[in-house]
N, C-alpha and C positions, 0 to 999 in steps of 0.2 A: 425481383428485389432477392437479394442474397437470403436466405437462412439466418437468421441469427442465432449464438447460442446462448448473449446474456438475455436477463432480463432487465424490461423496465422497473425499477426499483421503488420500493414506496417511502416518500420525502414528510416523514413526520414532524409536527410541532414534540420539544419539547416541552413541556411546562416549569420540570425545575435546572433544567440550563438556562431558559428564559429568564429565571427566578434570578439565578447567578449573573448573568451578564448584563441583565439591563435592556435587553433588547430580544425578539421573536428569536429564537433556536430552532431552526432545523436539521433534521438529520438525513443526509440519505444514506439509506440502507443497504450496501452494497454486501454486508453477511447475509443477504437472504439470497446471493444469488447461487447456483447451480452447484458452483464450486465452493463457496464460502466468502469468496472476494471478490473484490472488482476487478481482479487478473481477467477473470473471463472475457472480460472487453477488447482489450488489446491482444489477447490471444487465440481470441476468438476470430478478430478480425486479422490478425498474420498468416493463421494456418488456410482461412479462407483463400488469401494472397498467394500463398507460398506451397500448399502440400498437396495441390490437387494431384500430381504426378509423385508422391513422394513414397518409399517405400517404409516411412514411418518417421516417430518424431523423434529427437532427446532436448530434454530439458534439464537445468542443472538448478533445482531449486530445494528446501530441505520445506518448504509448503505450499505455500498459495498460486504460486507459478507454477509448479509441478502437480496440482490439484486441478489447476485450468486445463494445463498442454495434457494432462490423464482425461479428462472429461469430454474435452473437444476432440480428443484424436477416438475415445471411444465414442464419440457421435459419428465421427466421420468415416469409422468403420477401418484406420490405420492403426499399425502397432506403436505403443511409447513407451520409450525406453525414459526411465527419471533416476539421475544420479543427484542423491543428496548426501550430506558431509556427514559426518559420526553423530554431529550434534540433534539431528534429527530425532525425536520422542516417537517411538514405536506405535505411536497412537496414528501419524502419518504415514509412516513405511505402510500400515496396514490399510489405510483409508487408499492409498493410492492403488494397492494391488488389487482392493476392492472395483476401482475404477478400471481396472482389466491392464494396468501397467507394468513393467518388468521394473523394478526398482534394485539399484546399486547401490552399495555403500564406497564413497569414496574421499578420504581427506577430512580434516576435522574442518575446515568451516569451507562457506561456498563456492569461494575463491578455487581451492583443492577442485570442488565435482563440477565445476565451469569448465576447469583445463580438462578436463577427462570427458565432460562431454563435448567438447570440441573435437577432442582427438577422435572420437566416435564418429560424428559427422563427418569427419575424412573419412577414415577407413572402413566407415559404412556404407556410407552413402545416404545419411541420414540428414531428417531435415532440421538444424539447429532452432531451436525456438530460447530465445533470449529469454530471461524475465522480465528487465526492465529497460535494455539499454537499445533500442529501435525506433524510427519513424514511425512505422506500423501499428506498434503497441500505444504510442502515444496516440496516435488518430482513433484508434479503438477507443483509448480510456476518455479520450474527449467527448464521447457521447453521452459519460455523464453528469456534463457542463448543459448540453441540449435538454437532456430532460428535467435536470433542474429548473431552464429555464422556464418549460413546457408548463412546469406544474407551479412552481412559484409564484409566475405571473408579474414579477418585479425583480430589477436587480438586486443583486446579493449586498450586504454591507461589507461581507468580509467571507471568503472562501479558511477553509480549518480542516489541514491533513496530516498523513502521517507519512516522514519520507524512509525510503530504504535505500533501494539505489539512487530514487528520484523518477521511475517511469510514471507516479500518480501525479507526483507534481509537474512532468512533461505534459501529460495529458491533461490535466484542469486546466493550464496555462494555454496550450491548443484549443480547447475549450471558450476561453473566454475572448481568446482571438476570434475565433468562428462567428464568436455574437457578438464582436465588439464591443466586449465590455474589459478594455482592460484596463480602465482606472480599477478596478476590483483588487484591493489587495489578498494576498496569501498566505496564510501564516502556518508554516513549514513545522512539524515538530518532530524533533528525535528526542531519543533516552541517551543520559551519558554514558560511553561505552561503545553507542552506536550510533556515531556522530560524523559519519563522513561528509555530509553536505555544510553543517557545521564548521567542522574543522577547513574545511575548504574556503568558507567564505572568511573566516579567521584570516587563516593563511593568504587569502585573495590568489589562490591556484586553487586546482584541484591534487588533493592530496590522499596518501593510502594510510589507511588504521594500519598501526602493530598488530592489532588484535581486535577483536568483538569483544567485551568484557561485561556487553548488556545482559541481562535474561530477555529482552525483547528481539528474540534469535532470530526472527522475521524482518529486523530492519538491518540484517547484518550482511550489508555491504559494506566492503573495506574502503571503495573506492565507490562517489557518486556519480552518476552519467555526466558527461561533461555539456552537454547541454540544459540539465537541472542546475549546474554551477551556473551557466552564461545567463539563465533566468533570472538566478538571484543575483546580478549584477545588473541587470537590462535597467536604461532610463527610463523604459515607457511601459516600467509596472510594478510593483510595491511586492518583494517578499521578504518575508520576518519570517529569521530560521532563529528557533526559539528550542533548547533542552529542558528535560524534565528528568527527573532522577526516575530512577525504577522503584524506587514505594510509588512515587508519585502515580508513574503509569500504573502499578497494581492498585492504589487507592483506588484510580479514575477505571478500573476495570471491574471492582466491586463494587463498587457507587453506580456503574452505570447497570450492573447485573439488578441493582437493590432496585432503582428507581424507573429503568427501561425493561426491564425482565427480557434481557438479551446478553449472552458473555460471549463476549470478544478478545481475541488474544492483546499480548500486551503492547504488542505492535501498534494496534489500534488504539489501544489506550493511552499511547501516547499523544495522540490529537487530543483525547478526551480528559487530558489533565490538565490542558489547557484553559479548559473551563472549571473544571471541578477545583485547579489549586486557587484560581484568580487570576493566572495571569493574563488572560485578555482584558481584562480590566486593567490589569499593573500594565500592559503597553498602550493602553491609552491613555492613562496618567503620566506615562512617560512622553509621549507624543511622537510613540513610535506606530503607532497605529492611528490611524485616523477613526475620528468619531465615526458610528458607525450607522450610514444613510440610509441601510436596508436591513434585513434580518441574516445573522449570521448563518450559514451550512455547513456543517460538516459531516463530511464524509467518513462516515461508517464505513473503515476500508475491509473488518470483522475480520475472518482468520480461521484456518481449519486447524492449528495446533493449541486447540485449548480444549479442555475436558476440566469435570471436577478435580480429578484426581491431577491435573496438570494443575490445577489453580490453587488445592490445596500442598501442591508442592511447592510452588513460589513462595505462597504465605509462609512457608514454613522455613525458607531462603531469608524470605528478605525483610521478613519481619519480628528477626530473634534480635 
């Protein structure tokens, strides 16, 4: 059996959230992965398949995918080059360097960094590690649902998660397929200003956002992956795409820190806000989400780009 880089993370019942939703809520604590987020599942799996004969890996990510790629490369003993946009907090650059990665800052948004990563893969013969758009990533992320099934023992009423580029959504759907649980609805959350899936759902086709204006920088893909969009319109699956404001996401991060004693980044706060802002209940009242026949499972996707200084900066910015 090949070595996994990811951990089987805790599935914790949240009393505070359960009270708010009116049904049991379980938190899949992906924030406790070695790289700080769920990304290590897919990236670990992809690297195991593709990196055996490699001169090194290159990944474009201002956050969690980069952290996962740097961690996995260090464990595999291959060099990692991580290309990040200039919007990346210094703390993330430092953490990437602590993992032994070479960090290059290119462009203003992820899309710019990604173009450079693709160029390096081509010119220097490095293995390109995509942050969210690859079937091997989704295959790796699917393990999150296999673990939920093993721990929970019952079928969830719904799965709640955040969408950046759509890799986690694709992995969760893949996991639901593997379990024969395609009747479990998925609530896919984004923040206003980083809403590439929601914009695509509204337009009826994949669209590219002009810019990322949300503070949830880790949700900052301007275009959602095509597979995630396809799932959102699939007739055999319910995907509810919803938005919260940056203020609601930040409030969720703070509430989660108070109630669960865990600090996660804004991107993760988007999913948590669906509970804290009363959205889950509202979706049920509106008939857009069926009554929950089992527990609500929240994927706490985590995040490496948050600390107390970042948090107070966000507070200052968003609560003025």
